[in-house]
C-alpha positions, 0 to 999 in steps of 0.5 A: 500500500502506498500513500501519495499526496495530491495538491488540489488548487481551486480559486486560490485555495490549495488543499492537500489530500492524502491518497492511499493506493493499493496494487491493482486499485482504480481511481474510484477506490482511492480514499483520503487517509484518516489522521490521528487527530480525527474526532469521528469518521464517516463513509461516503455514499455511492456518489462520493462526497464533494468537499466545499469551502463552506457549509453551503452547496454553492460554495467553491468545490475543493475536491471530491472523495470517491464513494465507499471511503472512510473520512476522518472529521475534526468536528461539524457545524450547521449549514444549508440543509441537504436531502439525505438520499438514504434516510429520505430526510434533510440534514443541516450538519456539515462535517469539517475536515482537519486542518481547514480542509473543507466541509462535507454535507452530512447528508451524503455521509454514513455516520454521525458525530458522537454525542459529546461533540457540539456544533462549531462555527464555520464559513457560511454556517447557520445559527443553531436553533435555541427555541421552538413553539408548538401549536395545534391546528385542525383539519376541517376535512378530517375532524379526528386529525390533529395537525401539530405545528411548530415554528422558531428562529433558525429552525430548518427541521422539526420533529414531533413526538407523543407519549403513549402506550403502543401495546394493548397488553401493557397499557401502562407502559408508555414511552415517547414515539416519533409521529413525524419529522419534516423540513418543509415549512411555508409558514410553520412546520407541521405534521398530521396525526390520528391518535385513533389509529393507534393499536391502543387509541386514547379514549374520548377526552384523554390527554396525550403529552406531545413535543416539538423539537428543532433537529439538525438531522436524523439523530441530531436533536437540539435543545430547542423543544416545546411540550404540550398536552393534546386532548385527542379528538372524538365524535363531539369532542374537538382536539385541544392543545394545552400547556403542560402542567409542569416542566418535564423531567430531565429524562422525559425531555431527553427521551422526547428529543431523541424520539422526535429527531430519530431517523424515520423507520 
């Protein structure tokens, strides 16, 4: 195995990319070396990964890493949202290569930063959402449908979760479940939910805790979360969202955040 150094110059920026080559390998199999200073790694998808000078798709292209390569990253920041073709949802995280080597959209990388690594700033980066508000809207065409809406500054992706029991044999075993995650918002992020479609649907007038969370992408919840209590609709009873009776426990908050922003099943 030999290691060579390729200098790529783009718009006055020169980037050194270490390339590992193996006997009989093709150009498509060459991958950048993973340095000892990498905080985490990820693998490029089938189309490879473009390395850019900032956290936006219109930033200058520095180089392209072939598909199937393991890349070492020094951290991540928040930037323009990009569709993850594998998960089918958007992702706002951009992974930073060591030594100012550029940025790669998380959406085209298999792998996430460890939980202990927080977002840093980067060229053309976006602020991290710090607050979100949860509201309820009705659907005149479907009176039993609850339309949960959320909005907040700098939010690009919002996940929604509800706290309920899913097994009729264990009605007291409740936990947080994702009920939707979206990056589409004309005026607000929204998801439609039919509680009466659950395996163990709530009874008329029952109240179900719900939450909205600003997400950075799949598996990437932020601290921006809002809780409410949903009165499930029933014939003659309209859906209603009220404020939670008190602040959630630290465990409830963590569980709701993780559920709302998880990759959809």
